[in-house]
Backbone bond lengths (Angstrom), bond angles and torsions (degrees), N, CA, C in turn:
res aa  C-N    CA-C-N  psi(-1)  N-CA   C-N-CA  omega(-1)  CA-C   N-CA-C  phi
1 M - - - 1.527 - - 1.500 106.79 -
2 A 1.312 116.71 138.81 1.462 124.99 -175.74 1.626 105.88 -81.66
3 T 1.294 113.40 154.83 1.417 122.29 172.40 1.517 107.94 -87.00
4 M 1.322 117.30 168.07 1.489 123.60 174.00 1.462 107.44 -65.34
5 Q 1.352 122.74 -34.32 1.428 128.62 179.88 1.539 110.34 -65.66
6 A 1.289 112.87 -43.35 1.531 118.90 -179.69 1.505 109.96 -61.89
7 L 1.343 118.22 -42.06 1.396 120.65 -177.55 1.610 109.38 -70.60
8 I 1.206 118.66 -40.23 1.455 122.11 169.12 1.352 114.31 -56.49
9 D 1.321 118.57 -43.19 1.544 120.67 178.97 1.510 110.93 -64.28
10 R 1.410 115.67 -42.12 1.383 115.82 176.45 1.554 115.78 -65.99
11 A 1.253 118.18 -33.66 1.492 124.52 168.67 1.567 108.84 -57.30
12 R 1.306 117.32 -45.83 1.493 118.34 -174.57 1.492 111.44 -62.02
13 V 1.351 118.41 -28.50 1.500 118.70 174.56 1.509 109.99 -60.00
14 L 1.287 116.64 -48.02 1.453 121.72 -178.98 1.547 111.92 -68.18
15 L 1.213 114.53 -33.03 1.557 123.21 174.84 1.565 114.34 -78.08
16 Q 1.213 117.45 -8.19 1.459 124.46 -173.58 1.604 108.73 50.02
17 N 1.223 119.74 50.95 1.413 127.41 -175.55 1.497 115.97 -129.68
18 A 1.350 117.23 42.24 1.459 117.96 -173.94 1.503 111.55 -66.14
19 S 1.341 115.19 -20.95 1.471 117.00 178.60 1.526 114.71 -77.05
20 K 1.274 115.26 -9.04 1.486 124.17 179.09 1.600 111.83 58.65
21 T 1.274 110.61 32.66 1.598 116.33 175.24 1.415 113.47 -82.52
22 R 1.301 120.42 -38.19 1.528 120.41 -171.98 1.504 108.19 -86.03
23 Y 1.363 118.14 -37.07 1.471 121.57 179.26 1.508 110.53 -129.81
24 T 1.271 112.26 122.83 1.580 116.06 -179.23 1.534 106.61 -77.09
25 D 1.370 115.12 162.24 1.445 124.74 173.10 1.524 106.75 -55.43
26 D 1.356 119.17 -44.99 1.458 121.33 -177.80 1.499 112.13 -60.21
27 Q 1.235 116.34 -46.87 1.548 120.94 179.34 1.498 111.18 -59.75
28 C 1.387 118.68 -50.13 1.462 121.66 175.41 1.443 115.02 -61.89
29 L 1.403 118.32 -38.48 1.407 121.72 178.00 1.561 110.29 -62.64
30 G 1.281 117.26 -43.02 1.477 121.60 179.80 1.558 110.48 -63.70
31 A 1.346 117.37 -39.50 1.462 120.23 175.80 1.555 110.40 -64.82
32 L 1.373 115.72 -45.29 1.432 122.38 -177.41 1.599 109.12 -66.45
33 N 1.220 119.79 -32.60 1.476 121.07 177.26 1.574 109.00 -71.89
34 D 1.361 115.07 -31.12 1.465 117.00 174.51 1.540 110.36 -69.56
35 V 1.331 118.20 -36.42 1.430 122.71 176.07 1.593 110.59 -61.49
36 V 1.279 117.62 -38.28 1.495 122.69 179.04 1.547 106.71 -66.86
37 K 1.268 119.82 -45.45 1.441 126.16 -177.91 1.563 107.03 -62.03
38 M 1.309 118.25 -44.95 1.551 119.82 174.43 1.430 111.78 -59.40
39 A 1.290 116.30 -43.21 1.542 116.07 -178.33 1.488 110.75 -67.61
40 R 1.341 114.92 -35.17 1.459 115.85 -179.33 1.542 111.53 -65.39
41 R 1.390 117.92 -35.44 1.390 121.82 174.71 1.503 113.63 -67.50
42 L 1.315 113.57 -39.94 1.518 118.88 -176.25 1.550 111.82 -75.72
43 R 1.332 114.83 -39.14 1.492 120.81 -171.43 1.554 109.41 -130.52
44 P 1.321 114.38 68.65 1.541 117.09 -178.36 1.603 110.07 -61.91
45 D 1.300 114.93 -20.39 1.452 117.11 179.04 1.467 115.94 -64.99
46 L 1.367 114.01 -21.05 1.488 116.40 178.86 1.606 110.81 -75.96
47 W 1.307 116.95 -4.50 1.327 121.82 -178.56 1.581 109.95 -116.82
48 F 1.290 113.89 32.84 1.452 121.02 -179.46 1.534 112.94 -49.75
49 G 1.288 116.09 122.72 1.465 122.86 177.50 1.497 106.03 93.01
50 Q 1.179 126.20 -5.37 1.467 128.02 -179.92 1.544 113.40 -117.61
51 Y 1.311 116.99 17.58 1.524 116.44 -174.72 1.444 118.30 -63.05
52 G 1.312 117.31 -30.53 1.475 118.94 174.76 1.526 119.52 -83.82
53 A 1.395 109.68 -14.30 1.499 113.71 -179.04 1.498 113.43 -70.57
54 P 1.318 114.08 136.32 1.512 115.58 -176.67 1.542 107.32 -70.99
55 M 1.345 116.45 151.60 1.457 121.30 173.57 1.427 112.84 -80.30
56 V 1.270 118.70 122.44 1.527 120.01 173.08 1.456 109.52 -119.65
57 D 1.384 110.34 149.50 1.443 115.19 -178.00 1.512 111.81 -64.16
58 L 1.289 115.34 142.14 1.475 119.65 176.52 1.523 116.18 -89.18
59 A 1.193 120.72 153.61 1.507 124.44 -179.79 1.506 107.50 -96.15
60 L 1.321 113.12 165.17 1.442 119.08 -173.54 1.586 113.55 -55.22
61 G 1.307 116.02 -37.44 1.502 119.77 -178.33 1.476 116.85 -83.45
62 E 1.301 115.17 -4.54 1.491 121.63 -177.91 1.498 108.90 -78.33
63 T 1.421 115.93 152.20 1.365 122.47 -179.84 1.582 111.19 -72.43
64 Y 1.249 115.28 140.55 1.517 121.20 176.00 1.541 103.40 -69.00
65 P 1.354 115.19 126.08 1.470 117.92 -170.02 1.491 118.58 -80.59
66 L 1.285 118.57 -1.18 1.474 121.92 -178.46 1.591 109.29 -98.47
67 P 1.287 118.34 155.60 1.437 121.49 176.95 1.586 106.73 -58.25
68 P 1.289 112.02 156.55 1.542 121.03 -176.99 1.512 112.52 -52.81
69 E 1.367 116.67 -36.11 1.481 119.41 -176.66 1.450 114.43 -62.71
70 Y 1.385 117.41 -13.98 1.482 120.65 -179.69 1.555 114.33 -103.55
71 E 1.385 112.31 7.17 1.431 117.54 177.96 1.556 114.40 -67.88
72 A 1.386 113.65 -39.14 1.454 117.97 178.15 1.533 112.43 -62.76
73 A 1.299 117.00 -37.27 1.474 118.78 178.89 1.536 109.44 -64.50
74 A 1.372 116.06 -42.99 1.478 118.08 -179.99 1.499 112.99 -62.86
75 I 1.351 115.06 -40.17 1.508 121.42 179.53 1.504 108.40 -61.38
76 K 1.319 114.30 -50.91 1.480 115.18 178.08 1.460 116.37 -61.35
77 C 1.293 119.54 -34.30 1.441 123.34 174.99 1.566 110.52 -65.24
78 L 1.274 117.99 -41.59 1.410 126.26 177.69 1.467 109.69 -61.59
79 V 1.268 118.39 -49.47 1.498 125.92 179.81 1.550 108.32 -57.40
80 F 1.211 113.08 -49.76 1.521 117.15 179.45 1.486 110.28 -61.51
81 W 1.312 120.73 -41.61 1.447 119.53 -178.78 1.460 110.43 -61.58
82 C 1.375 116.70 -43.67 1.424 119.49 177.79 1.501 113.39 -62.98
83 N 1.266 118.55 -44.92 1.433 121.77 178.21 1.514 113.76 -64.05
84 A 1.349 117.06 -41.64 1.411 118.24 177.35 1.513 113.79 -66.08
85 R 1.334 118.59 -31.75 1.443 125.54 178.10 1.550 110.80 -70.31
86 D 1.338 111.66 -35.52 1.492 117.29 -174.99 1.486 116.05 -87.28
87 S 1.360 120.11 -18.39 1.362 127.26 -168.08 1.571 110.34 -98.80
88 E 1.359 118.93 125.25 1.416 121.16 175.98 1.537 107.96 -75.89
89 F 1.248 116.56 -12.18 1.514 120.03 -178.09 1.557 111.68 -101.75
90 S 1.267 119.46 8.11 1.434 119.36 -179.31 1.535 107.74 -74.79
91 S 1.260 112.82 144.06 1.539 120.13 -173.58 1.498 109.23 -122.93
92 E 1.294 113.11 157.53 1.523 119.47 179.30 1.475 106.63 -66.29
93 T 1.337 117.23 -36.40 1.521 114.89 -176.89 1.517 107.14 -65.06
94 R 1.337 121.47 -38.61 1.413 119.68 178.75 1.501 112.50 -62.45
95 A 1.327 116.22 -39.61 1.487 119.65 179.18 1.564 112.32 -66.00
96 V 1.352 113.98 -38.80 1.454 116.95 176.38 1.436 112.27 -66.07
97 F 1.332 123.09 -40.26 1.375 125.72 175.21 1.489 110.43 -57.70
98 F 1.280 115.85 -51.70 1.565 117.85 -175.16 1.467 110.85 -62.59
99 L 1.359 119.34 -44.00 1.384 121.14 177.20 1.464 116.70 -59.32
100 D 1.402 112.55 -36.06 1.481 117.52 174.28 1.530 110.17 -65.52
101 R 1.297 118.48 -42.72 1.516 118.34 177.10 1.530 111.97 -62.58
102 F 1.350 113.52 -35.79 1.511 115.32 178.73 1.554 110.12 -64.15
103 E 1.276 114.44 -43.38 1.439 120.59 -179.54 1.538 113.20 -63.02
104 K 1.347 114.65 -43.97 1.436 120.11 171.11 1.413 118.28 -56.21
105 Y 1.351 113.09 -40.19 1.520 121.98 -177.29 1.528 108.45 -60.71
106 L 1.427 112.46 -44.00 1.439 118.69 -177.14 1.473 115.64 -73.79
107 T 1.328 116.90 -26.96 1.445 121.10 -171.00 1.523 115.13 -106.36
108 Q 1.285 115.70 -4.23 1.527 115.29 174.40 1.474 113.95 -107.63
């Protein structure tokens, strides 16, 4: 299972941001924790036996809590978050489209 840092590092390849100058690890970690929370809302079955446990933010070295087949969706969501934050041309329509794709990826 990948760590949160490993997923952020994979997203950095797509973002061409190996130097970590445009997006800090803390910013990416915050966005990735939001992705995990969204996934928990959409797919509570992935947290079988942990329904009552409160959701806490994960640290960089902690294991990404979803099965490996959901890592690609998390990376894409993180890349989108970074691009939307960085682009003066990002639009709400584009954000809604991407989040819709993310939800479909998790639920189909």
